[in-house]
C-alpha positions as CSV (number, residue, x, y, z in Angstrom):
1,M,-39.7,-1.9,-50.7
2,D,-40.3,-4.9,-52.9
3,Y,-37.7,-6.7,-55.3
4,K,-38.5,-4.2,-58.3
5,E,-38.0,-1.1,-56.2
6,K,-34.9,-2.5,-54.6
7,V,-33.4,-3.1,-58.1
8,E,-34.6,0.2,-59.2
9,W,-33.0,2.0,-56.3
10,L,-29.7,0.1,-56.8
11,G,-29.7,1.3,-60.2
12,R,-30.0,4.8,-59.5
13,Y,-27.6,4.4,-56.9
14,Q,-24.8,2.6,-59.1
15,A,-25.4,5.5,-61.7
16,S,-25.0,8.2,-59.1
17,V,-21.9,6.5,-58.0
18,S,-20.5,6.3,-61.6
19,C,-21.4,9.8,-61.9
20,Q,-19.5,10.8,-58.8
21,H,-16.4,8.9,-59.9
22,M,-16.6,10.7,-63.3
23,L,-16.9,14.1,-61.7
24,E,-14.2,13.3,-59.5
25,E,-11.6,12.4,-62.2
26,K,-12.9,15.5,-64.3
27,S,-12.1,17.6,-61.2
28,S,-8.6,15.8,-60.6
29,A,-7.6,16.3,-64.2
30,A,-8.6,20.0,-63.9
31,Q,-6.6,20.4,-60.7
32,R,-3.6,19.0,-62.6
33,R,-3.9,21.0,-65.5
34,R,-4.1,24.3,-63.1
35,A,-1.1,23.2,-61.4
36,G,0.7,22.8,-64.7
37,D,-0.4,26.1,-65.7
38,G,1.0,27.6,-62.4
39,L,4.4,26.2,-63.0
40,Q,4.3,27.7,-66.8
41,A,3.3,31.0,-65.4
42,A,6.0,31.1,-62.9
43,C,8.8,30.7,-65.4
44,P,8.2,32.8,-68.3
45,A,10.9,32.1,-70.6
46,Q,9.2,33.3,-73.7
47,R,9.4,36.9,-75.1
48,P,5.8,38.8,-74.7
49,N,3.3,37.4,-77.1
50,A,0.3,39.4,-78.3
51,D,-2.1,36.4,-78.5
52,R,-1.6,35.6,-74.8
53,L,-4.5,37.9,-73.5
54,P,-7.2,36.5,-75.9
55,R,-6.0,32.9,-75.2
56,A,-6.3,33.6,-71.4
57,V,-9.8,35.0,-72.1
58,E,-10.8,31.7,-73.9
59,R,-9.3,29.6,-71.3
60,I,-11.3,31.4,-68.5
61,E,-14.3,31.1,-70.6
62,E,-13.8,27.4,-71.0
63,A,-13.3,26.8,-67.5
64,Q,-16.6,28.9,-66.7
65,K,-18.5,26.5,-69.3
66,R,-16.8,23.3,-67.5
67,L,-17.6,24.7,-64.1
68,E,-21.5,25.1,-65.1
69,Q,-21.5,21.6,-66.6
70,L,-20.1,20.1,-63.3
71,E,-22.7,22.0,-61.4
72,A,-25.3,20.7,-63.3
73,A,-24.1,17.2,-63.2
74,W,-23.8,17.5,-59.3
75,K,-27.4,18.9,-59.2
76,R,-28.4,15.8,-61.1
77,A,-26.5,13.4,-58.9
78,R,-28.0,15.0,-55.7
79,K,-31.5,15.0,-57.1
80,L,-30.8,11.2,-57.7
81,C,-29.6,10.7,-54.3
82,A,-32.8,12.6,-52.8
83,A,-35.1,10.6,-54.8
84,S,-34.0,7.3,-53.5
């Protein structure tokens, strides 16, 4: 490896590490949100609300979209690592 190749490899490595940190933070935030949702669900202090089911479906769909985005980002990060 010459100097230019090393610099390029280090750039890719740094980008993948940054991506990894970002994804870990997003994952941690999602886990914290899920933990908070669990606490609220365990203590129902409200009367029944007709909008709860549609909102629950929306949250599930949003979570699925976020999961797809995270999976795509992990694939890109793995490709960067494999390419180096």
